[in-house]
Each structure stands twice: as structure tokens, then as C-alpha cells.
C-alpha positions in Angstrom: 216.6 101.8 66.3 219.8 103.7 67.2 222.8 104.3 65.0 224.9 102.0 67.1 222.2 99.2 66.6 222.4 99.7 62.9 226.2 99.6 62.9 226.2 96.3 64.8 223.6 94.9 62.5 225.7 95.8 59.5 228.8 94.3 61.1 227.0 91.0 61.8 226.1 90.8 58.2 229.7 91.5 57.2 231.3 88.7 59.2 233.6 86.6 56.9 233.0 89.0 54.1 235.4 91.6 52.6 235.2 95.1 54.1 237.0 98.4 53.5 238.0 100.4 56.6 239.3 104.0 56.6 241.3 104.8 59.7 242.7 108.1 61.2 245.5 109.5 59.1 243.6 108.8 55.9 244.9 105.2 55.5 242.5 102.6 54.0 242.6 98.9 54.8 240.8 96.1 52.9 240.3 92.7 54.5 237.9 90.0 55.6 236.1 90.9 58.8 236.6 88.1 61.3 235.2 89.7 64.4 234.3 92.9 66.3 233.2 94.1 69.7 231.0 96.9 71.1 233.9 99.4 70.9 234.2 98.7 67.2 237.5 97.1 67.6 237.8 95.1 64.3 239.7 91.9 63.6 240.6 91.5 59.9 242.3 88.6 58.0 244.0 88.8 54.6 244.2 92.5 55.2 246.1 94.9 53.0 246.9 98.6 53.0 245.2 100.0 49.9 247.5 102.4 48.2 246.7 104.2 44.9 248.4 101.5 42.8 250.4 99.2 45.1 248.4 97.4 47.9 250.7 96.1 50.7 249.7 92.8 52.3 249.7 92.9 56.1 247.8 89.6 56.9 245.8 89.6 60.1 245.3 92.9 62.0 243.4 94.2 65.0 242.1 97.7 64.5 241.2 99.7 67.6 237.7 101.2 67.3 238.8 104.7 68.2 241.0 104.7 65.1 238.2 103.6 62.8 236.5 106.4 60.8 234.5 104.4 58.2 233.6 100.7 57.6 232.1 99.7 54.2 231.3 96.4 52.6 233.5 95.9 49.6 
């Protein structure tokens, strides 16, 4: 099984569950994974920028896969 297959398997299990996504530039976003595609474009709802102390709500967001560094269940 390839790394891409494992990634897709993990994403399938994470649908409608909270995830943490690290993007280029060091920003971290937490939200509920609504959907994804083969390019790792991610659709999150109830998303927020995770700052050291003050998270900022951003609602729904579409993240381009080429900006995603890390995806983790939360």
C-alpha cells in the first residue's frame, strides 16, 4: 500500500470529525473535515486559526492541497 493510499484511507476515516491542519507559513487551522479530493484540497467547516491563546473563527474554508503540510486527527 502506498503512502497516498494510506493518506486517503486516513482522510476517509476523518470525514465529519475534527482535524488539525498545518499549512505553509506555519499557520495551524482546526476544523471539521467535510471533504477532500485526490490533490488533498480540503474543505473544513467550523474552522479556526489556532493561535497560542486566541483562536480566530473563520467558519468554512477550502484549503488548497499544495499549501497543506500536515493533517492530523484532533
